[in-house]
N, C-alpha and C positions, 0 to 999 in steps of 0.2 A: 276545260282541256289543260292536258300537258302543253300540248302544241299552239298553244292559246296563248301562253303568260311569254313575255319575250326571252327572258331568261331559262327559261324550260326548254322554249325554244334552239336556243343556244345548243347542249345537247344533242336535241332531238334534230334537230341541222347534222349533227357531224356523225350520226352513224344514222339517219335516212335522209336521203334530199325532200327539200319541201317541194315536189311536184304531187305529193300524193298523204294530205295532211292525215287519212283517212286509214293511218296503219297501224289499227289496233295491236295483233298481235305483237309486233313488234317492240312499240312504245308500253305493252305490257310486259317483254321480256327483257326491256332495258330497268323498268323500275324492280 
């Protein structure tokens, strides 16, 4: 998953807080 890799987690944290790692709709929108 995207939020598993450290480098990917960087942009993931920028958009969505790390409290909910199961934000599939959000993660898909970014990619």
